[in-house]
C-alpha positions in Angstrom: 26.4 -84.2 17.7 27.0 -82.8 14.0 28.4 -79.3 13.9 26.5 -77.1 11.3 29.1 -75.3 9.2 28.3 -71.7 8.6 27.2 -70.8 5.3 30.0 -69.6 2.6 30.0 -66.1 1.8 30.1 -65.2 -1.9 33.2 -63.3 -3.1 33.0 -59.5 -3.3 33.3 -59.5 -7.4 30.2 -61.8 -7.3 28.3 -59.7 -4.8 29.0 -56.6 -6.7 28.1 -57.9 -9.9 24.1 -57.8 -10.0 24.2 -54.2 -8.5 26.6 -53.2 -11.5 24.2 -55.1 -13.9 21.2 -53.3 -12.3 22.6 -50.0 -12.7 24.1 -50.4 -16.1 20.8 -52.0 -17.4 18.8 -48.7 -16.0 21.3 -46.4 -17.5 20.9 -48.1 -21.1 17.3 -48.0 -20.7 17.3 -44.2 -19.9 19.6 -43.6 -22.6 17.5 -45.5 -25.3 14.0 -45.4 -24.0 14.0 -42.1 -22.0 13.4 -41.7 -18.2 9.6 -42.5 -18.4 10.4 -46.1 -19.3 12.0 -46.8 -16.1 8.7 -47.7 -14.3 8.0 -50.1 -17.5 11.2 -51.9 -17.6 12.3 -52.0 -13.7 10.4 -55.0 -13.0 11.9 -57.1 -15.7 15.5 -55.7 -14.9 14.8 -56.5 -11.2 13.6 -60.0 -11.8 16.6 -60.7 -14.4 19.2 -59.3 -12.0 17.8 -61.6 -9.3 18.2 -64.4 -11.2 21.8 -63.3 -12.3 22.5 -63.2 -8.3 20.9 -66.6 -7.7 23.2 -68.1 -10.3 26.3 -66.4 -9.0 25.4 -67.5 -5.5 25.0 -71.2 -6.4 28.4 -71.1 -8.5 30.1 -69.6 -5.4 28.5 -72.2 -2.9 26.5 -69.1 -1.1 23.1 -70.3 -1.9 21.1 -72.1 0.8 17.7 -72.8 1.4 17.7 -71.3 5.1 19.3 -68.2 4.0 16.8 -67.6 1.2 14.0 -68.1 3.7 15.5 -65.2 6.0 15.9 -63.1 3.1 12.5 -63.7 2.0 11.1 -63.1 5.4 12.9 -59.9 6.0 12.3 -58.2 2.8 8.6 -59.5 2.4 7.8 -58.3 6.0 8.8 -54.8 5.0 7.3 -54.6 1.5 4.4 -56.9 1.4 2.2 -54.6 3.5 2.7 -51.7 0.8 0.4 -53.7 -1.6 -2.8 -53.2 0.1 -1.9 -49.6 0.9 -1.4 -49.0 -3.0 -4.7 -50.7 -3.8 -6.4 -48.3 -1.2 -4.6 -45.3 -2.6 -5.7 -46.2 -6.0 -9.4 -46.3 -4.8 -8.7 -42.9 -2.9 -7.5 -41.2 -6.0 -10.9 -42.4 -8.0 -13.5 -41.9 -5.0 -11.9 -38.5 -4.0 -12.1 -37.3 -7.6 -15.7 -38.6 -8.3 -17.0 -37.3 -4.9 -15.9 -33.8 -5.5 -13.2 -33.8 -2.8 -10.3 -32.9 -5.2 -12.4 -30.6 -7.6 -13.5 -28.7 -4.4 -9.9 -28.4 -3.2 -8.5 -27.4 -6.7 -11.4 -24.5 -6.9 -10.4 -23.2 -3.5 -6.7 -23.5 -4.0 -7.1 -21.4 -7.5 -9.3 -18.8 -5.6 -7.1 -18.4 -2.4 -3.5 -19.4 -3.3 -1.1 -16.6 -4.7 0.2 -18.1 -7.9 3.5 -16.4 -7.5 4.0 -18.1 -4.3 2.1 -21.4 -5.1 5.5 -23.8 -4.8 6.6 -22.3 -1.6 3.1 -22.3 0.0 2.5 -26.1 -1.3 5.9 -27.2 0.3 5.1 -25.4 3.6 1.5 -27.1 4.0 2.8 -30.3 2.9 5.4 -30.0 5.8 2.9 -28.7 8.3 0.4 -31.6 7.3 3.3 -34.4 7.7 4.5 -33.0 11.1 1.0 -33.3 12.5 0.2 -36.7 10.9 3.9 -38.3 10.8 3.2 -39.8 7.2 4.6 -38.4 4.1 2.6 -41.1 2.1 -0.6 -40.1 3.4 0.0 -36.4 2.9 1.1 -37.1 -0.8 -1.8 -39.3 -1.5 -4.5 -36.6 -0.1 -3.6 -33.0 -0.4 -0.5 -33.8 -2.5 -2.7 -34.8 -5.3 -5.0 -31.7 -4.9 -1.9 -29.5 -5.0 -0.7 -31.4 -8.1 -4.0 -30.5 -9.9 -4.0 -26.8 -8.9 -0.2 -26.4 -10.0 -0.8 -27.6 -13.4 -3.8 -25.4 -14.0 -1.5 -22.6 -12.8 1.1 -23.4 -15.6 3.7 -25.1 -13.4 5.8 -27.9 -14.6 5.0 -31.3 -13.2 8.6 -31.7 -11.7 8.5 -28.2 -9.9 5.2 -29.2 -8.3 6.0 -32.9 -7.4 9.4 -31.6 -6.0 7.7 -29.1 -3.7 5.0 -31.6 -2.6 7.7 -34.4 -1.8 10.0 -32.0 -0.3 7.5 -30.6 2.3 6.0 -34.1 3.0 9.3 -35.8 3.7 10.8 -32.9 5.9 7.5 -33.0 8.1 7.6 -36.8 8.1 11.2 -36.7 9.2 11.2 -34.4 12.1 7.8 -35.7 13.2 7.8 -38.0 16.5 4.6 -39.6 15.0 6.6 -40.9 12.0 7.4 -44.5 11.9 10.7 -44.2 10.0 12.1 -41.5 12.7 11.0 -44.1 15.3 13.0 -46.9 13.3 16.1 -44.8 12.7 16.3 -43.5 16.3 15.7 -47.3 17.8 17.9 -48.8 15.3 20.9 -46.7 16.6 19.8 -46.7 20.3 18.9 -43.1 20.4 16.4 -41.4 22.3 13.7 -40.2 19.9 13.6 -36.6 20.8 17.5 -36.2 21.2 17.5 -37.8 17.6 14.9 -35.1 16.3 16.6 -32.3 17.9 20.0 -33.1 16.4 18.4 -33.8 12.9 17.1 -30.3 13.0 20.8 -29.2 12.4 20.8 -30.7 9.0 16.9 -30.7 8.0 16.4 -26.9 8.7 19.0 -25.5 6.6 17.9 -27.8 3.8 14.3 -27.0 4.0 15.0 -23.4 4.2 17.0 -23.4 1.2 14.3 -25.6 -0.5 11.3 -23.1 0.2 13.7 -20.0 -1.0 14.3 -21.7 -4.2 10.6 -22.6 -4.6 9.6 -18.9 -3.8 12.1 -17.8 -6.3 11.0 -20.1 -9.3 7.6 -18.9 -8.4 8.5 -15.3 -8.9 10.5 -16.1 -12.1 7.6 -18.2 -13.8 5.0 -16.9 -15.9 1.9 -18.4 -14.3 -1.9 -18.3 -15.2 -4.1 -16.6 -12.9 -7.5 -18.1 -13.3 -10.6 -15.8 -13.6 -14.4 -17.0 -13.2 -14.7 -16.2 -17.0 -12.2 -18.7 -17.7 -13.6 -22.1 -19.5 -12.4 -24.2 -16.8 -14.7 -22.7 -14.1 -17.7 -23.4 -16.2 -16.4 -27.1 -17.0 -15.5 -27.6 -13.2 -19.0 -26.5 -12.0 -21.0 -28.2 -14.9 -19.1 -31.4 -14.2 -19.0 -31.4 -10.1 -21.0 -30.2 -7.3 -18.5 -27.9 -5.6 -19.4 -27.7 -2.0 -17.3 -27.4 1.2 -19.2 -30.0 2.8 -17.0 -32.4 0.6 -14.0 -31.2 2.8 -15.4 -33.3 5.6 -13.8 -36.4 4.0 -10.3 -35.1 4.2 -10.8 -33.5 7.6 -12.0 -36.7 9.0 -9.0 -38.8 7.4 -6.6 -36.1 8.7 -8.0 -36.8 12.2 -7.6 -40.4 11.9 -4.1 -40.4 10.8 -3.0 -37.8 13.8 -4.9 -40.1 16.0 -2.5 -42.7 15.0 -5.1 -44.9 13.6 -3.1 -47.7 11.3 -2.3 -46.6 8.1 -4.2 -49.1 6.0 -7.1 -48.6 8.2 -7.0 -44.9 7.6 -6.6 -45.3 4.0 -9.3 -47.7 3.7 -11.6 -45.6 5.4 -10.8 -42.7 3.3 -11.6 -44.7 0.0 -15.0 -46.0 1.7 -15.9 -42.2 2.7 -15.0 -41.2 -0.8 -17.2 -44.0 -2.3 -20.0 -42.8 -0.1 -19.6 -39.1 -0.9 -20.2 -39.9 -4.6 -23.7 -40.3 -3.6 -24.2 -37.9 -1.0 -22.5 -34.8 -2.7 -22.6 -35.6 -6.3 -26.2 -36.8 -6.8 -27.4 -38.6 -9.7 -23.7 -38.4 -11.1 -23.6 -42.3 -11.5 -25.0 -45.7 -10.4 -23.6 -47.9 -7.8 -22.4 -50.2 -10.4 -20.8 -47.4 -12.3 -19.1 -46.3 -9.3 -17.8 -49.8 -8.3 -16.5 -50.2 -11.8 -14.6 -47.0 -11.6 -12.8 -48.2 -8.8 -11.3 -51.1 -10.7 -11.1 -49.5 -14.0 -10.8 -45.8 -13.0 -12.7 -42.8 -14.2 -12.6 -40.7 -17.5 -15.0 -37.9 -17.8 -15.8 -35.4 -20.5 -15.9 -31.7 -18.9 -15.7 -29.9 -21.9 -12.1 -28.8 -21.0 -9.3 -30.8 -22.3 -7.1 -29.6 -19.3 -9.8 -30.6 -16.7 -10.3 -33.8 -18.7 -6.7 -34.9 -18.2 -6.6 -33.8 -14.7 -9.7 -35.7 -13.3 -9.0 -39.1 -15.0 -7.9 -41.7 -12.8 -6.5 -45.1 -13.4 -8.3 -47.1 -10.6 -7.0 -50.4 -9.3 -6.1 -51.8 -12.6 -3.7 -48.4 -13.1 -2.0 -49.4 -9.8 -1.3 -53.0 -11.0 2.2 -52.2 -12.7 3.3 -50.5 -9.7 2.4 -53.6 -7.6 4.2 -55.9 -9.9 7.3 -53.3 -9.4 7.0 -53.3 -5.7 6.9 -57.2 -6.0 9.7 -57.3 -8.1 11.8 -54.9 -5.6 11.0 -57.5 -2.8 12.5 -60.6 -4.9 15.7 -58.5 -5.6 15.9 -57.5 -1.8 15.4 -61.1 -0.6 18.1 -62.5 -2.9 20.5 -60.1 -2.1 20.0 -60.8 1.7 19.5 -64.4 1.6 22.6 -65.1 -0.4 24.8 -63.1 1.7 25.7 -60.6 -1.2 24.5 -57.4 0.9 26.6 -58.4 4.0 29.6 -59.0 1.9 29.4 -55.5 0.3 28.6 -53.7 3.3 31.7 -55.4 5.2 33.6 -54.1 2.4 32.3 -50.4 3.0 32.9 -50.3 6.6 36.3 -52.2 7.2 39.0 -49.4 6.8 36.9 -46.6 8.2 38.5 -44.2 10.8 38.0 -40.3 10.5 34.6 -38.7 11.0 34.3 -37.3 7.5 34.8 -40.6 5.8 32.8 -42.6 8.5 29.8 -40.0 7.7 30.5 -40.4 4.1 30.4 -44.1 4.0 27.2 -43.9 6.0 25.7 -41.7 3.3 26.8 -44.0 0.4 25.9 -47.3 2.4 22.3 -45.8 2.9 21.8 -44.9 -0.9 23.3 -48.2 -1.6 20.9 -50.1 0.7 17.9 -48.1 -0.7 18.9 -49.3 -4.1 19.6 -53.0 -3.1 16.5 -53.6 -0.7 14.1 -51.3 -2.2 12.7 -50.4 1.0 13.5 -47.5 3.4 12.7 -49.4 6.6 15.0 -52.5 5.8 17.8 -50.0 5.0 17.4 -48.0 8.1 17.7 -51.1 10.2 20.5 -52.6 8.1 22.5 -49.6 7.8 22.1 -48.7 11.4 23.3 -52.2 12.6 26.0 -52.3 10.0 27.8 -49.0 11.3 26.9 -48.9 14.9 30.1 -50.8 15.9 32.1 -48.4 13.4 30.8 -45.5 15.0 31.7 -46.9 18.4 35.2 -47.7 17.6 35.9 -44.4 15.9 34.4 -42.6 19.1 31.4 -41.0 17.5 28.1 -40.5 19.1 25.3 -42.4 18.1 22.9 -39.8 17.4 25.3 -38.8 14.5 24.6 -42.2 13.0 21.0 -41.9 13.4 21.0 -38.4 11.9 23.1 -39.4 8.9 20.8 -42.6 8.2 18.0 -40.4 8.2 19.4 -38.0 5.8 20.7 -40.6 3.5 17.8 -43.3 3.6 14.5 -41.8 4.7 14.3 -38.8 2.3 16.2 -40.5 -0.8 14.2 -43.4 -0.9 11.5 -41.6 -3.0 14.3 -40.4 -5.4 15.0 -44.2 -6.3 12.9 -45.4 -9.4 12.5 -49.0 -8.1 12.3 -48.3 -4.3 8.9 -48.7 -3.0 8.7 -45.2 -1.9 9.8 -43.9 -5.5 7.3 -46.3 -7.2 4.5 -45.1 -5.1 4.9 -41.6 -5.1 5.6 -41.4 -8.9 2.2 -43.4 -9.4 0.2 -41.3 -7.0 1.5 -37.9 -8.5 1.5 -39.2 -12.2 5.2 -38.1 -12.4 8.0 -40.1 -13.3 10.7 -40.5 -10.6 13.5 -39.1 -12.6 11.3 -36.4 -13.8 10.7 -34.9 -10.4 14.1 -36.0 -8.8 16.1 -32.8 -9.6 13.4 -30.8 -8.2 13.2 -32.4 -4.6 15.6 -29.8 -3.2 15.1 -30.8 0.5 15.6 -34.4 -0.4 18.7 -33.7 -2.5 20.1 -31.5 -0.1 19.8 -33.6 3.1 22.5 -36.0 2.5 24.9 -33.2 1.4 24.1 -31.4 4.6 25.1 -34.5 6.6 28.5 -34.4 4.6 29.0 -30.6 5.3 28.3 -30.8 8.9 30.8 -33.8 9.3 33.3 -32.2 7.1 33.2 -28.8 9.4 32.7 -30.8 12.7 29.7 -28.8 13.7 28.1 -29.8 16.8 30.1 -33.1 16.8 31.5 -33.1 20.4 35.3 -32.8 20.4 36.0 -35.4 22.7 34.4 -38.1 20.4 36.6 -36.7 17.5 39.8 -36.9 19.8 38.8 -40.4 20.5 38.8 -41.3 16.8 42.6 -40.3 16.6 43.2 -42.6 19.6 41.7 -45.5 18.0 43.9 -44.8 15.0 
């Protein structure tokens, strides 16, 4: 019987080179073209770097058909389901606008929300909805879009509005027992779900508290516009749309479906269908069936008589989402190559080999989580790989598994939305219409979460002493 030899592993320099090229290329693009050019060029860069990785793997003997099949299967199974979701989100954006859902939410928001406390309220409401639904994506794609419109009309910058929406949505998603990422993080580390959530609160609560305080202070210090019924926008809004509370039945039913744990794709499809029907139920004689169907593909461009409102109610449709889908697929190719050639495992082994102290282990986990988010372009893959990569390290150093599960949540789940070529960053920047690097500095909760993990590890707060003493023994 012939013995099958294990595939050759690429050297560390070859494994690191594609990542270095990727980061340098993106930095050069930002420096020359600006942050907004990232979405346009990321697909080309990711595919080019994937080609470089394949060449290096071939040269070092690490390229095998079996490895590429495994890498493609692992990356594709996590990222490909995002494509139909993106299509549904594009349809929701169009149908909820044309049916009057978003315009109605905008009007009520302008009437009821305190302009000075808008950012803080937005963060808290998005957090509450995400806790109840367990889905940051659904929260951002529905009420997040409405808050984006309201905030713009009040005079807030795009970055601050998107930062408040994302901070709240990802906090709620992170601590919700209904969240799939929370379940994946706890199960990947062998930790009971509710023990994981309770331990997670030690880093999440301070981070979200600071975020809400910052948003409240920014609101109090920002000169905002208070809309009155005499404002031209009110007339344009009412002359273009039939503003009625009955349109809110659509988001209410959508939230019920989410809370009932109906599969995400089915929920988003139902929301799009309800929005399409709502065009003819709530906005009578606004357009024909063919025009509405065409809007799903090409988007909507309405003339309301108010330039601000015109920009707000225009949507890109499915064609506007195609560049995002291309970027998601390019990210999948890059993840497949890095996993399939063994480059990812080589780099992660180098990360973990000499770790001993609690602070260095947690620091390496945070760095590893960010690294995985950049390499795999998917938070689910990153959670699983990082959890598996560090489980033995934490066991060897006498550190409890719930410390690992908390750290990968802090460094993977909430930072995925901050990386322009990650599926989360790609999706949320497209849904909100704000470039990833534009909203990144304002996502206070997302930026603080990994910092809180590092701070707690440094102080040893709530890290049991007998685990820490065991780490000394293993030294």
